[in-house]
N, C-alpha and C positions, 0 to 999 in steps of 0.2 A: 536482589539478584533480578536481570531481565527476563522479560517474558518471551519464549518460543510462539510464535504466531503465524499462520497459515492463513492469507487473505484472498478471497476471490475476486476478480473484477472482472464481472460480465460483460463489460462494454455495452456497444448499442447491439444487444443480442437478447431473443427472448421477448414475445409479446405478454402481455400480464398475467395472462391464464397461464402461460408457460412455466413463467417466474415463479407464479405461486405454487404451481405443481413441482417445481425443482428445489424449492426452500421445503415445502412439505416434505420431499424424500429426505433431504439431507437430513432435514431435522430427527426423522426417525431414524437413521440410520446411525446417526451419531447419538440419539438416546441409547440403540439396543449396545452401542460398542463406544463408549465415552472417550472422547480422544486426550491425548497427552498433551496439549498446546492448545493456546487459544485460536477461535476459527473465527473467522469474520466473512460475510460475503456483502461485498458493495455492489448494489444493484442500480438499472436508470431510475432517474427521477420517479417515474410515474409508478414505479412498484413499492417504493419506500411505506407507504403509509397502512398498504396490504399486507407485505412479508414482514413488517415489525411485529406486528401482534400473534403470529402463526408460528413463531420459533421461539425455542427457549432460551430467554435471555441468558441463562445461566453456562449455555452451550454455546451459544451461535450469536455474535454480535453482527448489526447490520450496521451498514455505512453507505454513503452515497460516492458517484464518481467523481465530483467536482461541487463546486457552490461557487457564487457571484463574489466579486470582490468589491459589491456595494451593498449598504445594508438594505435599503429597501427602496422604492420608486419607480420613475418611470424608465425601466430596464426591460423593456418586452422581451420575452422569453427565457430572461434570466431566473434562479431559483436562488435565494440566500440563504446562509448560514442557519438563519432563523427557522426558515421554513424547513429546511433538511432535520433540523433537531426538534422541531413540534411534532415532527410523523415519530419520535420515539427512537429514530437512528441515532447512533454515538459515534462513529467514525467518517470520515470524507478523505477520498483519494484527492491530493493537489500536487501539482506540477507533472502529471502523466506525459511523458515524451510525447504522446500524441496531441495532447494540448499545447505543449511549446511549439510543435510542429505545424499543426494545422491550425490552429487557433491564435497563435503567437502572442503566447503567454510570458510575460517577460519576469524578471528577476524581483522587480517593483510590484507587479501585479500580483504575482504569486506570496509576498510579503503580506498584503492586503487581507489576502484570502485566509493566509493562515492566522493572521490577528482577528479577522471575523470568526473563523470558526472556532478557535480558543475561548472567544468572547461570548460564545453559544456553547460552550462545554461540550464541543464536539473533539474528536482526536484525530489530527491529521495523519494521514500515511502520504509523507511527502517524498515524492519521487525523485530521483537524480541519476544522471548517466549519461556515456558519451554515444555519438553516433559512430561509424565505420570507420569514417576519413579521421574523425579524433583520434580513434583506437591506434588505429595502423600509424599515425605520426607521433603516437604515445605520449598523448596531451590527454589522457583519461584523468588522470589527478587534478591537473589544471582545470578541467571542465567542471568537475564535483566539487571542487574547490569553490569555483565561481559561482555554482548553483545554489551551494548551503546558503548562499549570502542572505537568501530571502527568510531563513531560519535563524541564522548567525545572530540577526537582531534583536532577538528575544532575551528576555531575561532568562537566568539558569532555573529557575521554576517554572517559566512557561516551555522553554527549551524539553525538560524533562517529560513534556505530556505528548512531546512528537514521536512518531514513529517512521524510520527512514526506510525508503526502500531503494536499494541500487538495482538500476535497471541497464545493461549494455543495450542501447539501442539497436544495436544490429542483430541480437538475438531474440528480439521481441517478434513472436510468429514468423520466425524464419527457418525453424529447426535447429539453427546456431544456437550454441550453449555456450556460456563461458565456462572454463575448465574449471573443476572445485579449485586447484591452485589459484585461478586468474581471482575468481570470486574471492577467497579468503584474502588475497595481496590487498584487494583494492578495500574490501571490507575494514580490514586492518587499517589500512591508509585514512579511511574515512572516522573509524574511532579515534586515531592519533589526531585528526584534524580536532573532533569535539573536546579529547582531553585536552588540548592546546588553548582551546577556546573557555570550556567551563570546568576544568579540571577531572581528575582521573574517576571520580566518582559518578558523577554525571554520564561519561563517556561508558563506563562500565556496566551502568543501568539503561541505557540506549539500545532499543531494540533496531536491528539492521536487518532487513528481509532482502532476500535475493529476488528477479523478476526478471523471466524473459527465457519462453521454453524450457520451464520448470516443469516437469512431468514424474509420474511413479517411477520411470526406469532410474532417474540421475538423483532424485530429489534425496536420497538416503546420504549419498556420496557427498551432496553440496551440503546437507543441514549439518553433518559431521564436522565443519570445519568450526574451529571456537570462536570467530565472528560473524558466523552465518546463523541469525536466531530465527531462520523459516523464509517463508516465501509469499511473493504477490504472484499470484496466479491469474493466467488468463483463461486461454481457449480451455485447458484442462480443468476450469472450475466451472464449467457449461456442463459436466457430466458428472454425477454423484460417485460413481465407480472410479474415475482419475483423481476427482479431486480428495475423495477418502483415501486411496494410495497415497497421494502426496501427503495427507494428514498422519497416516500411518507411519511416515519416515521416521516420527518422533517416538514410534512405542520401541 
């Protein structure tokens, strides 16, 4: 059975002290009221070593928001998958639309990042999704199929360690949300691509999260879809009450 997952992506928010306080508050809240899904928080790099020891691993997984496409060496400012793993973090977000847009991450670069993450026993949360022009031109299926090339080069065994996150880029931070029907339609299409590549069993076991202005008010409707297995949450992950409201959509 595939897992239901609610993952928070803090992005470039919260200084170290604020991040520790947020992680502690979330930990206490979920200790008092156990979640009915897996919960992950993906924090800025500098938070990882401090946040990982203070959360209960049985309740909250910790991840990075990115990692380098190189093993080690003279790459000033980069953080390797091995370094991320050494903090005790278990997850890493890869291929986020902001990384693709602002830092020009290509299918090939992301393929390297995914391989290095897996080699260091990190679970990639791999993001795919179209921008507004592509949606308006009805090219969303084509776009996600192309982006999946970064993970479709993996063996079935390695692919089964991947969590996918579909993010309509036009819905991130804009307040626009894909309708529950739009989300289900493309999640089902993504699952069909996985089935074509790796077989029905792998497809049925792959968690596909929805990302893009998911909030407590719409989470239940989105997560009720048979092919939507949770959410990758941005802004709403920065307040425990909002993040908990989304997690509770699985209750």
